[in-house]
BALOBA-1460 file (C-alpha; in Angstrom, 3 decimals):
// residues 378
<rec num="1" residu="x" x="0.000" y="0.000" z="0.000"/>
<rec num="2" residu="x" x="1.374" y="3.409" z="-0.977"/>
<rec num="3" residu="x" x="-0.407" y="5.467" z="1.667"/>
<rec num="4" residu="x" x="0.649" y="5.032" z="5.268"/>
<rec num="5" residu="x" x="-1.975" y="3.704" z="7.667"/>
<rec num="6" residu="x" x="-1.458" y="5.551" z="10.927"/>
<rec num="7" residu="x" x="-2.318" y="4.287" z="14.369"/>
<rec num="8" residu="x" x="-4.520" y="7.268" z="15.203"/>
<rec num="9" residu="x" x="-4.589" y="10.694" z="13.553"/>
<rec num="10" residu="x" x="-6.825" y="13.730" z="13.812"/>
<rec num="11" residu="x" x="-10.116" y="13.656" z="11.900"/>
<rec num="12" residu="x" x="-11.188" y="17.206" z="11.174"/>
<rec num="13" residu="x" x="-14.837" y="17.960" z="10.385"/>
<rec num="14" residu="x" x="-16.724" y="20.860" z="8.829"/>
<rec num="15" residu="x" x="-17.041" y="23.467" z="11.581"/>
<rec num="16" residu="x" x="-13.556" y="23.736" z="13.059"/>
<rec num="17" residu="x" x="-12.630" y="26.581" z="10.739"/>
<rec num="18" residu="x" x="-15.865" y="28.395" z="11.575"/>
<rec num="19" residu="x" x="-15.120" y="28.562" z="15.303"/>
<rec num="20" residu="x" x="-11.440" y="29.297" z="14.743"/>
<rec num="21" residu="x" x="-12.407" y="32.114" z="12.369"/>
<rec num="22" residu="x" x="-14.676" y="33.524" z="15.073"/>
<rec num="23" residu="x" x="-11.675" y="33.666" z="17.393"/>
<rec num="24" residu="x" x="-9.655" y="35.537" z="14.786"/>
<rec num="25" residu="x" x="-12.538" y="37.822" z="13.846"/>
<rec num="26" residu="x" x="-12.897" y="38.754" z="17.509"/>
<rec num="27" residu="x" x="-9.102" y="39.044" z="17.853"/>
<rec num="28" residu="x" x="-9.387" y="36.620" z="20.746"/>
<rec num="29" residu="x" x="-6.542" y="34.174" z="20.199"/>
<rec num="30" residu="x" x="-5.065" y="34.064" z="23.708"/>
<rec num="31" residu="x" x="-6.084" y="31.688" z="26.500"/>
<rec num="32" residu="x" x="-9.640" y="32.269" z="27.782"/>
<rec num="33" residu="x" x="-12.470" y="33.542" z="25.610"/>
<rec num="34" residu="x" x="-15.900" y="32.568" z="24.260"/>
<rec num="35" residu="x" x="-14.710" y="29.327" z="22.664"/>
<rec num="36" residu="x" x="-13.078" y="28.218" z="25.915"/>
<rec num="37" residu="x" x="-16.250" y="28.947" z="27.907"/>
<rec num="38" residu="x" x="-18.459" y="27.134" z="25.407"/>
<rec num="39" residu="x" x="-16.102" y="24.177" z="25.106"/>
<rec num="40" residu="x" x="-16.112" y="23.693" z="28.875"/>
<rec num="41" residu="x" x="-19.900" y="23.887" z="28.916"/>
<rec num="42" residu="x" x="-20.366" y="21.411" z="26.060"/>
<rec num="43" residu="x" x="-17.990" y="18.820" z="27.496"/>
<rec num="44" residu="x" x="-19.476" y="19.156" z="30.998"/>
<rec num="45" residu="x" x="-22.998" y="18.664" z="29.653"/>
<rec num="46" residu="x" x="-21.949" y="15.686" z="27.547"/>
<rec num="47" residu="x" x="-20.196" y="13.917" z="30.398"/>
<rec num="48" residu="x" x="-22.666" y="14.905" z="33.102"/>
<rec num="49" residu="x" x="-20.247" y="16.855" z="35.273"/>
<rec num="50" residu="x" x="-20.988" y="20.206" z="36.923"/>
<rec num="51" residu="x" x="-18.006" y="21.982" z="35.399"/>
<rec num="52" residu="x" x="-14.593" y="21.701" z="33.809"/>
<rec num="53" residu="x" x="-11.427" y="23.698" z="33.276"/>
<rec num="54" residu="x" x="-10.044" y="23.591" z="29.724"/>
<rec num="55" residu="x" x="-6.257" y="23.195" z="29.851"/>
<rec num="56" residu="x" x="-3.303" y="22.740" z="27.532"/>
<rec num="57" residu="x" x="-2.960" y="18.981" z="28.184"/>
<rec num="58" residu="x" x="-4.359" y="16.026" z="30.056"/>
<rec num="59" residu="x" x="-1.111" y="15.936" z="32.022"/>
<rec num="60" residu="x" x="-1.796" y="19.471" z="33.271"/>
<rec num="61" residu="x" x="-5.248" y="18.318" z="34.352"/>
<rec num="62" residu="x" x="-3.819" y="15.457" z="36.424"/>
<rec num="63" residu="x" x="-1.259" y="17.819" z="37.933"/>
<rec num="64" residu="x" x="-3.940" y="20.283" z="39.026"/>
<rec num="65" residu="x" x="-6.002" y="17.440" z="40.504"/>
<rec num="66" residu="x" x="-2.919" y="16.425" z="42.506"/>
<rec num="67" residu="x" x="-2.459" y="20.039" z="43.647"/>
<rec num="68" residu="x" x="-6.118" y="20.474" z="44.596"/>
<rec num="69" residu="x" x="-5.943" y="17.316" z="46.720"/>
<rec num="70" residu="x" x="-2.987" y="18.894" z="48.564"/>
<rec num="71" residu="x" x="-0.686" y="16.009" z="47.682"/>
<rec num="72" residu="x" x="2.928" y="16.749" z="48.528"/>
<rec num="73" residu="x" x="6.299" y="15.282" z="49.437"/>
<rec num="74" residu="x" x="5.936" y="12.290" z="51.740"/>
<rec num="75" residu="x" x="2.485" y="11.337" z="50.413"/>
<rec num="76" residu="x" x="1.744" y="8.303" z="48.275"/>
<rec num="77" residu="x" x="-0.602" y="8.016" z="45.293"/>
<rec num="78" residu="x" x="-1.776" y="4.695" z="43.857"/>
<rec num="79" residu="x" x="-1.838" y="4.562" z="40.054"/>
<rec num="80" residu="x" x="-2.597" y="2.076" z="37.296"/>
<rec num="81" residu="x" x="0.630" y="0.564" z="36.017"/>
<rec num="82" residu="x" x="-0.501" y="-0.299" z="32.477"/>
<rec num="83" residu="x" x="-0.770" y="3.240" z="31.124"/>
<rec num="84" residu="x" x="1.150" y="6.080" z="29.502"/>
<rec num="85" residu="x" x="3.647" y="7.720" z="31.851"/>
<rec num="86" residu="x" x="1.633" y="10.987" z="31.911"/>
<rec num="87" residu="x" x="-0.737" y="9.274" z="34.364"/>
<rec num="88" residu="x" x="2.034" y="9.179" z="36.981"/>
<rec num="89" residu="x" x="4.472" y="11.978" z="36.162"/>
<rec num="90" residu="x" x="2.375" y="14.683" z="37.915"/>
<rec num="91" residu="x" x="2.628" y="12.673" z="41.141"/>
<rec num="92" residu="x" x="6.377" y="13.179" z="40.932"/>
<rec num="93" residu="x" x="6.006" y="16.891" z="40.119"/>
<rec num="94" residu="x" x="4.827" y="17.325" z="43.716"/>
<rec num="95" residu="x" x="7.540" y="14.961" z="45.040"/>
<rec num="96" residu="x" x="4.946" y="12.433" z="46.168"/>
<rec num="97" residu="x" x="5.580" y="8.708" z="45.721"/>
<rec num="98" residu="x" x="3.657" y="6.655" z="43.135"/>
<rec num="99" residu="x" x="2.632" y="3.107" z="43.990"/>
<rec num="100" residu="x" x="1.591" y="1.007" z="40.999"/>
<rec num="101" residu="x" x="-1.384" y="-1.327" z="40.758"/>
<rec num="102" residu="x" x="-1.684" y="-4.264" z="38.361"/>
<rec num="103" residu="x" x="-4.374" y="-4.835" z="35.720"/>
<rec num="104" residu="x" x="-6.993" y="-7.555" z="35.437"/>
<rec num="105" residu="x" x="-7.843" y="-9.364" z="32.219"/>
<rec num="106" residu="x" x="-11.521" y="-8.471" z="31.743"/>
<rec num="107" residu="x" x="-10.784" y="-4.781" z="31.090"/>
<rec num="108" residu="x" x="-6.949" y="-4.571" z="31.113"/>
<rec num="109" residu="x" x="-7.507" y="-1.840" z="33.720"/>
<rec num="110" residu="x" x="-6.776" y="-1.560" z="37.435"/>
<rec num="111" residu="x" x="-7.403" y="-4.801" z="39.283"/>
<rec num="112" residu="x" x="-9.783" y="-4.513" z="42.270"/>
<rec num="113" residu="x" x="-7.965" y="-7.514" z="43.761"/>
<rec num="114" residu="x" x="-4.583" y="-5.779" z="43.573"/>
<rec num="115" residu="x" x="-6.021" y="-2.471" z="44.780"/>
<rec num="116" residu="x" x="-7.565" y="-4.146" z="47.825"/>
<rec num="117" residu="x" x="-4.212" y="-5.741" z="48.684"/>
<rec num="118" residu="x" x="-2.503" y="-2.366" z="48.439"/>
<rec num="119" residu="x" x="-5.136" y="-0.539" z="50.516"/>
<rec num="120" residu="x" x="-5.156" y="-3.190" z="53.239"/>
<rec num="121" residu="x" x="-1.389" y="-3.050" z="53.574"/>
<rec num="122" residu="x" x="-1.359" y="0.757" z="53.491"/>
<rec num="123" residu="x" x="-3.939" y="0.927" z="56.270"/>
<rec num="124" residu="x" x="-2.034" y="-1.618" z="58.345"/>
<rec num="125" residu="x" x="1.063" y="0.550" z="57.966"/>
<rec num="126" residu="x" x="-0.873" y="3.679" z="58.936"/>
<rec num="127" residu="x" x="-0.237" y="5.401" z="55.605"/>
<rec num="128" residu="x" x="-3.166" y="5.371" z="53.214"/>
<rec num="129" residu="x" x="-2.648" y="6.986" z="49.804"/>
<rec num="130" residu="x" x="-3.847" y="10.542" z="49.227"/>
<rec num="131" residu="x" x="-5.476" y="9.509" z="45.918"/>
<rec num="132" residu="x" x="-5.931" y="6.666" z="43.445"/>
<rec num="133" residu="x" x="-5.455" y="7.358" z="39.716"/>
<rec num="134" residu="x" x="-7.629" y="4.914" z="37.755"/>
<rec num="135" residu="x" x="-6.996" y="4.765" z="33.993"/>
<rec num="136" residu="x" x="-9.508" y="3.770" z="31.295"/>
<rec num="137" residu="x" x="-7.088" y="2.076" z="28.928"/>
<rec num="138" residu="x" x="-7.560" y="2.453" z="25.160"/>
<rec num="139" residu="x" x="-11.108" y="3.701" z="25.730"/>
<rec num="140" residu="x" x="-12.328" y="0.811" z="27.927"/>
<rec num="141" residu="x" x="-13.750" y="1.858" z="31.326"/>
<rec num="142" residu="x" x="-12.377" y="0.181" z="34.427"/>
<rec num="143" residu="x" x="-14.483" y="-1.760" z="36.949"/>
<rec num="144" residu="x" x="-15.749" y="1.321" z="38.749"/>
<rec num="145" residu="x" x="-18.319" y="-0.386" z="40.976"/>
<rec num="146" residu="x" x="-15.624" y="-2.445" z="42.652"/>
<rec num="147" residu="x" x="-12.862" y="0.162" z="42.543"/>
<rec num="148" residu="x" x="-14.954" y="3.061" z="43.857"/>
<rec num="149" residu="x" x="-16.406" y="0.873" z="46.615"/>
<rec num="150" residu="x" x="-12.882" y="0.074" z="47.807"/>
<rec num="151" residu="x" x="-11.777" y="3.701" z="47.664"/>
<rec num="152" residu="x" x="-14.915" y="4.808" z="49.521"/>
<rec num="153" residu="x" x="-14.343" y="2.143" z="52.173"/>
<rec num="154" residu="x" x="-10.847" y="3.476" z="52.851"/>
<rec num="155" residu="x" x="-11.761" y="7.138" z="52.360"/>
<rec num="156" residu="x" x="-9.401" y="7.732" z="49.441"/>
<rec num="157" residu="x" x="-10.390" y="10.118" z="46.587"/>
<rec num="158" residu="x" x="-10.244" y="8.960" z="42.971"/>
<rec num="159" residu="x" x="-8.830" y="10.717" z="39.921"/>
<rec num="160" residu="x" x="-10.384" y="9.133" z="36.841"/>
<rec num="161" residu="x" x="-7.823" y="9.265" z="34.034"/>
<rec num="162" residu="x" x="-10.183" y="9.183" z="31.059"/>
<rec num="163" residu="x" x="-7.596" y="10.689" z="28.685"/>
<rec num="164" residu="x" x="-8.293" y="7.929" z="26.158"/>
<rec num="165" residu="x" x="-11.967" y="7.233" z="26.868"/>
<rec num="166" residu="x" x="-14.112" y="10.256" z="25.989"/>
<rec num="167" residu="x" x="-17.406" y="8.920" z="24.640"/>
<rec num="168" residu="x" x="-17.142" y="5.567" z="26.426"/>
<rec num="169" residu="x" x="-19.760" y="4.440" z="28.955"/>
<rec num="170" residu="x" x="-19.905" y="2.403" z="32.149"/>
<rec num="171" residu="x" x="-23.337" y="1.073" z="33.130"/>
<rec num="172" residu="x" x="-25.131" y="3.960" z="31.448"/>
<rec num="173" residu="x" x="-22.824" y="6.699" z="32.757"/>
<rec num="174" residu="x" x="-20.286" y="8.514" z="30.610"/>
<rec num="175" residu="x" x="-16.598" y="7.983" z="31.090"/>
<rec num="176" residu="x" x="-15.233" y="10.996" z="32.926"/>
<rec num="177" residu="x" x="-18.175" y="11.173" z="35.338"/>
<rec num="178" residu="x" x="-16.519" y="9.130" z="38.102"/>
<rec num="179" residu="x" x="-14.264" y="10.085" z="40.979"/>
<rec num="180" residu="x" x="-13.522" y="13.338" z="42.782"/>
<rec num="181" residu="x" x="-11.827" y="14.500" z="39.589"/>
<rec num="182" residu="x" x="-11.703" y="13.230" z="36.034"/>
<rec num="183" residu="x" x="-9.483" y="14.290" z="33.179"/>
<rec num="184" residu="x" x="-9.530" y="14.193" z="29.374"/>
<rec num="185" residu="x" x="-6.825" y="14.593" z="26.771"/>
<rec num="186" residu="x" x="-7.416" y="16.278" z="23.409"/>
<rec num="187" residu="x" x="-3.986" y="15.521" z="21.979"/>
<rec num="188" residu="x" x="-3.750" y="15.148" z="18.205"/>
<rec num="189" residu="x" x="-3.994" y="11.347" z="18.386"/>
<rec num="190" residu="x" x="-7.088" y="11.156" z="20.599"/>
<rec num="191" residu="x" x="-10.623" y="10.352" z="19.463"/>
<rec num="192" residu="x" x="-11.271" y="14.095" z="19.178"/>
<rec num="193" residu="x" x="-8.634" y="16.815" z="19.365"/>
<rec num="194" residu="x" x="-7.969" y="20.479" z="20.061"/>
<rec num="195" residu="x" x="-4.504" y="20.048" z="18.486"/>
<rec num="196" residu="x" x="-3.140" y="19.824" z="22.017"/>
<rec num="197" residu="x" x="-5.260" y="20.185" z="25.106"/>
<rec num="198" residu="x" x="-7.023" y="18.627" z="28.056"/>
<rec num="199" residu="x" x="-9.703" y="19.212" z="30.644"/>
<rec num="200" residu="x" x="-10.062" y="18.785" z="34.395"/>
<rec num="201" residu="x" x="-13.607" y="17.959" z="35.485"/>
<rec num="202" residu="x" x="-15.403" y="17.760" z="38.835"/>
<rec num="203" residu="x" x="-18.815" y="18.184" z="40.412"/>
<rec num="204" residu="x" x="-17.429" y="20.751" z="42.845"/>
<rec num="205" residu="x" x="-17.646" y="24.187" z="41.193"/>
<rec num="206" residu="x" x="-15.372" y="25.731" z="43.832"/>
<rec num="207" residu="x" x="-12.632" y="23.283" z="42.903"/>
<rec num="208" residu="x" x="-13.110" y="24.183" z="39.236"/>
<rec num="209" residu="x" x="-12.677" y="27.867" z="40.129"/>
<rec num="210" residu="x" x="-9.472" y="27.009" z="41.999"/>
<rec num="211" residu="x" x="-8.234" y="25.005" z="39.012"/>
<rec num="212" residu="x" x="-8.855" y="27.932" z="36.655"/>
<rec num="213" residu="x" x="-7.084" y="30.237" z="39.114"/>
<rec num="214" residu="x" x="-4.010" y="27.992" z="39.360"/>
<rec num="215" residu="x" x="-3.942" y="27.447" z="35.598"/>
<rec num="216" residu="x" x="-3.643" y="31.189" z="34.902"/>
<rec num="217" residu="x" x="-0.546" y="31.818" z="37.035"/>
<rec num="218" residu="x" x="-2.601" y="32.162" z="40.237"/>
<rec num="219" residu="x" x="-3.068" y="35.887" z="39.844"/>
<rec num="220" residu="x" x="-4.792" y="37.509" z="42.814"/>
<rec num="221" residu="x" x="-7.699" y="39.925" z="42.438"/>
<rec num="222" residu="x" x="-5.745" y="43.168" z="42.312"/>
<rec num="223" residu="x" x="-5.194" y="46.007" z="39.854"/>
<rec num="224" residu="x" x="-1.495" y="45.140" z="39.773"/>
<rec num="225" residu="x" x="0.052" y="41.717" z="39.235"/>
<rec num="226" residu="x" x="0.024" y="40.061" z="42.635"/>
<rec num="227" residu="x" x="0.566" y="36.379" z="43.406"/>
<rec num="228" residu="x" x="0.188" y="34.700" z="46.793"/>
<rec num="229" residu="x" x="0.703" y="31.104" z="45.629"/>
<rec num="230" residu="x" x="2.605" y="29.404" z="42.824"/>
<rec num="231" residu="x" x="0.543" y="29.072" z="39.651"/>
<rec num="232" residu="x" x="0.910" y="27.562" z="36.192"/>
<rec num="233" residu="x" x="0.454" y="28.564" z="32.573"/>
<rec num="234" residu="x" x="-1.943" y="25.721" z="31.804"/>
<rec num="235" residu="x" x="-5.003" y="27.313" z="30.155"/>
<rec num="236" residu="x" x="-6.240" y="26.316" z="26.697"/>
<rec num="237" residu="x" x="-6.215" y="28.946" z="23.958"/>
<rec num="238" residu="x" x="-9.443" y="30.311" z="22.514"/>
<rec num="239" residu="x" x="-8.285" y="29.144" z="19.059"/>
<rec num="240" residu="x" x="-7.730" y="25.539" z="20.134"/>
<rec num="241" residu="x" x="-11.011" y="25.533" z="22.060"/>
<rec num="242" residu="x" x="-12.741" y="26.469" z="18.797"/>
<rec num="243" residu="x" x="-11.396" y="23.254" z="17.266"/>
<rec num="244" residu="x" x="-12.689" y="21.377" z="20.296"/>
<rec num="245" residu="x" x="-16.194" y="22.823" z="20.006"/>
<rec num="246" residu="x" x="-16.507" y="21.520" z="16.461"/>
<rec num="247" residu="x" x="-14.978" y="18.167" z="17.369"/>
<rec num="248" residu="x" x="-17.542" y="17.660" z="20.129"/>
<rec num="249" residu="x" x="-20.287" y="17.989" z="17.499"/>
<rec num="250" residu="x" x="-18.992" y="14.821" z="15.797"/>
<rec num="251" residu="x" x="-17.762" y="12.890" z="18.849"/>
<rec num="252" residu="x" x="-20.489" y="10.234" z="18.709"/>
<rec num="253" residu="x" x="-19.804" y="9.710" z="15.005"/>
<rec num="254" residu="x" x="-16.095" y="9.238" z="15.751"/>
<rec num="255" residu="x" x="-16.862" y="6.723" z="18.504"/>
<rec num="256" residu="x" x="-19.204" y="4.781" z="16.235"/>
<rec num="257" residu="x" x="-16.596" y="4.669" z="13.477"/>
<rec num="258" residu="x" x="-13.858" y="3.445" z="15.811"/>
<rec num="259" residu="x" x="-16.206" y="0.730" z="17.022"/>
<rec num="260" residu="x" x="-16.987" y="-0.243" z="13.423"/>
<rec num="261" residu="x" x="-13.263" y="-0.513" z="12.744"/>
<rec num="262" residu="x" x="-12.858" y="-2.775" z="15.770"/>
<rec num="263" residu="x" x="-15.747" y="-4.932" z="14.541"/>
<rec num="264" residu="x" x="-14.029" y="-5.417" z="11.182"/>
<rec num="265" residu="x" x="-10.849" y="-6.508" z="12.935"/>
<rec num="266" residu="x" x="-12.920" y="-8.889" z="15.078"/>
<rec num="267" residu="x" x="-14.587" y="-10.353" z="11.996"/>
<rec num="268" residu="x" x="-11.402" y="-10.720" z="9.965"/>
<rec num="269" residu="x" x="-8.821" y="-11.870" z="12.533"/>
<rec num="270" residu="x" x="-10.704" y="-12.373" z="15.810"/>
<rec num="271" residu="x" x="-11.181" y="-16.099" z="15.238"/>
<rec num="272" residu="x" x="-7.518" y="-16.818" z="14.526"/>
<rec num="273" residu="x" x="-6.141" y="-19.188" z="17.147"/>
<rec num="274" residu="x" x="-3.439" y="-17.201" z="18.936"/>
<rec num="275" residu="x" x="-5.054" y="-13.757" z="18.632"/>
<rec num="276" residu="x" x="-7.210" y="-12.271" z="21.395"/>
<rec num="277" residu="x" x="-8.748" y="-8.815" z="20.949"/>
<rec num="278" residu="x" x="-9.040" y="-6.516" z="23.956"/>
<rec num="279" residu="x" x="-12.302" y="-7.437" z="25.724"/>
<rec num="280" residu="x" x="-15.252" y="-5.181" z="26.425"/>
<rec num="281" residu="x" x="-16.730" y="-5.598" z="29.890"/>
<rec num="282" residu="x" x="-20.460" y="-6.338" z="30.093"/>
<rec num="283" residu="x" x="-22.606" y="-3.206" z="30.595"/>
<rec num="284" residu="x" x="-19.841" y="-0.990" z="29.280"/>
<rec num="285" residu="x" x="-19.192" y="0.659" z="25.933"/>
<rec num="286" residu="x" x="-15.578" y="1.194" z="24.936"/>
<rec num="287" residu="x" x="-14.913" y="4.013" z="22.511"/>
<rec num="288" residu="x" x="-12.322" y="1.656" z="20.922"/>
<rec num="289" residu="x" x="-9.862" y="4.546" z="20.663"/>
<rec num="290" residu="x" x="-7.328" y="1.923" z="19.632"/>
<rec num="291" residu="x" x="-7.934" y="-1.656" z="18.598"/>
<rec num="292" residu="x" x="-5.588" y="-3.596" z="20.863"/>
<rec num="293" residu="x" x="-4.931" y="-7.316" z="21.014"/>
<rec num="294" residu="x" x="-2.575" y="-9.934" z="22.395"/>
<rec num="295" residu="x" x="-0.902" y="-12.676" z="20.420"/>
<rec num="296" residu="x" x="0.410" y="-16.094" z="21.387"/>
<rec num="297" residu="x" x="3.915" y="-16.255" z="19.865"/>
<rec num="298" residu="x" x="3.975" y="-20.051" z="20.052"/>
<rec num="299" residu="x" x="0.707" y="-20.518" z="18.158"/>
<rec num="300" residu="x" x="1.436" y="-17.785" z="15.588"/>
<rec num="301" residu="x" x="5.163" y="-18.397" z="15.240"/>
<rec num="302" residu="x" x="6.049" y="-14.721" z="15.592"/>
<rec num="303" residu="x" x="6.864" y="-12.290" z="18.398"/>
<rec num="304" residu="x" x="4.811" y="-9.068" z="18.734"/>
<rec num="305" residu="x" x="7.781" y="-6.811" z="17.915"/>
<rec num="306" residu="x" x="8.543" y="-8.840" z="14.806"/>
<rec num="307" residu="x" x="4.913" y="-8.550" z="13.699"/>
<rec num="308" residu="x" x="5.123" y="-4.783" z="14.229"/>
<rec num="309" residu="x" x="8.273" y="-4.651" z="12.093"/>
<rec num="310" residu="x" x="6.672" y="-6.715" z="9.310"/>
<rec num="311" residu="x" x="3.579" y="-4.502" z="9.298"/>
<rec num="312" residu="x" x="5.822" y="-1.453" z="8.997"/>
<rec num="313" residu="x" x="7.206" y="-2.939" z="5.770"/>
<rec num="314" residu="x" x="3.623" y="-2.782" z="4.458"/>
<rec num="315" residu="x" x="3.390" y="0.916" z="5.477"/>
<rec num="316" residu="x" x="1.183" y="0.010" z="8.437"/>
<rec num="317" residu="x" x="1.875" y="1.671" z="11.762"/>
<rec num="318" residu="x" x="1.334" y="-0.492" z="14.829"/>
<rec num="319" residu="x" x="2.721" y="-0.232" z="18.323"/>
<rec num="320" residu="x" x="3.263" y="-2.287" z="21.478"/>
<rec num="321" residu="x" x="0.831" y="-1.950" z="24.343"/>
<rec num="322" residu="x" x="2.026" y="0.625" z="26.909"/>
<rec num="323" residu="x" x="5.041" y="-0.584" z="28.843"/>
<rec num="324" residu="x" x="3.851" y="-0.820" z="32.470"/>
<rec num="325" residu="x" x="5.122" y="1.933" z="34.707"/>
<rec num="326" residu="x" x="6.511" y="-0.480" z="37.306"/>
<rec num="327" residu="x" x="8.847" y="-1.730" z="34.541"/>
<rec num="328" residu="x" x="10.071" y="1.732" z="33.542"/>
<rec num="329" residu="x" x="13.671" y="2.658" z="34.468"/>
<rec num="330" residu="x" x="12.551" y="5.992" z="35.930"/>
<rec num="331" residu="x" x="10.368" y="4.138" z="38.466"/>
<rec num="332" residu="x" x="12.828" y="1.364" z="39.301"/>
<rec num="333" residu="x" x="12.262" y="0.100" z="42.834"/>
<rec num="334" residu="x" x="8.774" y="1.577" z="43.121"/>
<rec num="335" residu="x" x="6.236" y="-0.526" z="44.996"/>
<rec num="336" residu="x" x="3.903" y="-2.607" z="42.831"/>
<rec num="337" residu="x" x="0.907" y="-4.768" z="43.707"/>
<rec num="338" residu="x" x="-0.016" y="-7.607" z="41.351"/>
<rec num="339" residu="x" x="-3.408" y="-9.154" z="40.655"/>
<rec num="340" residu="x" x="-2.102" y="-12.702" z="41.215"/>
<rec num="341" residu="x" x="0.269" y="-13.121" z="38.335"/>
<rec num="342" residu="x" x="1.699" y="-9.947" z="36.794"/>
<rec num="343" residu="x" x="-1.122" y="-9.277" z="34.309"/>
<rec num="344" residu="x" x="0.195" y="-5.886" z="33.123"/>
<rec num="345" residu="x" x="3.591" y="-7.359" z="32.280"/>
<rec num="346" residu="x" x="2.002" y="-10.193" z="30.295"/>
<rec num="347" residu="x" x="-0.267" y="-7.818" z="28.361"/>
<rec num="348" residu="x" x="2.744" y="-5.672" z="27.482"/>
<rec num="349" residu="x" x="4.862" y="-8.618" z="26.365"/>
<rec num="350" residu="x" x="2.146" y="-10.065" z="24.105"/>
<rec num="351" residu="x" x="0.137" y="-6.978" z="23.161"/>
<rec num="352" residu="x" x="0.022" y="-4.585" z="20.251"/>
<rec num="353" residu="x" x="-2.225" y="-1.828" z="18.896"/>
<rec num="354" residu="x" x="-3.443" y="-1.649" z="15.297"/>
<rec num="355" residu="x" x="-4.364" y="1.341" z="13.106"/>
<rec num="356" residu="x" x="-7.701" y="2.671" z="14.343"/>
<rec num="357" residu="x" x="-8.094" y="6.180" z="12.925"/>
<rec num="358" residu="x" x="-11.708" y="7.065" z="12.142"/>
<rec num="359" residu="x" x="-10.530" y="8.256" z="8.707"/>
<rec num="360" residu="x" x="-9.717" y="4.673" z="7.723"/>
<rec num="361" residu="x" x="-11.912" y="3.004" z="5.117"/>
<rec num="362" residu="x" x="-13.224" y="-0.536" z="5.479"/>
<rec num="363" residu="x" x="-10.752" y="-1.504" z="2.748"/>
<rec num="364" residu="x" x="-7.887" y="-0.064" z="4.795"/>
<rec num="365" residu="x" x="-8.838" y="-2.195" z="7.782"/>
<rec num="366" residu="x" x="-9.177" y="-5.322" z="5.654"/>
<rec num="367" residu="x" x="-5.740" y="-4.597" z="4.155"/>
<rec num="368" residu="x" x="-4.249" y="-4.581" z="7.663"/>
<rec num="369" residu="x" x="-5.990" y="-7.872" z="8.443"/>
<rec num="370" residu="x" x="-4.852" y="-9.472" z="5.175"/>
<rec num="371" residu="x" x="-1.308" y="-8.323" z="5.912"/>
<rec num="372" residu="x" x="-1.423" y="-9.930" z="9.363"/>
<rec num="373" residu="x" x="-2.743" y="-13.186" z="7.886"/>
<rec num="374" residu="x" x="-0.015" y="-13.195" z="5.232"/>
<rec num="375" residu="x" x="2.723" y="-12.540" z="7.804"/>
<rec num="376" residu="x" x="1.658" y="-15.273" z="10.214"/>
<rec num="377" residu="x" x="1.129" y="-17.789" z="7.398"/>
<rec num="378" residu="x" x="4.772" y="-17.366" z="6.437"/>
């Protein structure tokens, strides 16, 4: 194939230029502005949250959640291990200590079994975590009934890292509606984009006001520039928020298309002995941001990294599943609680992600599947 099939790229619609033009026509291109206000309102209404603060990244949103929970040096924060490092880096910004929690196989997300082990031991040691960061991996919601019940039992607030799961659902509720805080990412590779951006969401409007204050350099109410606390330059621009407004208008279409793409993969390669597609938990709806799977190298006669290399020869971008954070050099020696076996490690060693962009045609997806079949037959 001459054209390159990307893992996940932006899919621009019809109205992005309209809202961006409004920003330019109003000469309102800096952070804050009508597009920012409307974008926050639209996302909050969609998710079912009281309010949100539009920011320049999902990482910034996690950092502000950490700040608003008054997490600091000497504190611990539990975090999913099978995730992108941005889920945990903000913990380190405040010199707190991350503790990593294993996955379970039904969702690939945080294991309630492992979390309970960690909470029991933390309580016995007299040092409960100040928060738990629960990730919805590749658009699949975690087991929130079990996880939230545990966190409530031990009195620990939850940050729902829904960076990858906008548009997904858990038992009739939208992803991003759980926990004390939730966050989204609108990076260029996400299901919808603002070019770069994120949002911090909560049902506490006072906390949203504090987040907006901190994200604009924490400027006090004064005629001169006065600052009583350290702030950050984290706000989203009015131009980028215009892109986000238009993207929200087509979010459900993008989710449906990603799910259709997954269904084609399931039809074409899901029955191959040695391939297991990422599951979807009952009573949930994954947005299928990425189609992810695991392979059995013995049955297929090929290692995941070799399959990735062979697909690249066909101009097909694929990628390993996130390397678990407890395996990352930067977190060497960090405490880690497993499910029973190390599920996250196994998913990483056997997993890969396939092209899932909503711009892909059915023929593109079939080409990827035919390429996989050809490679494993050899």
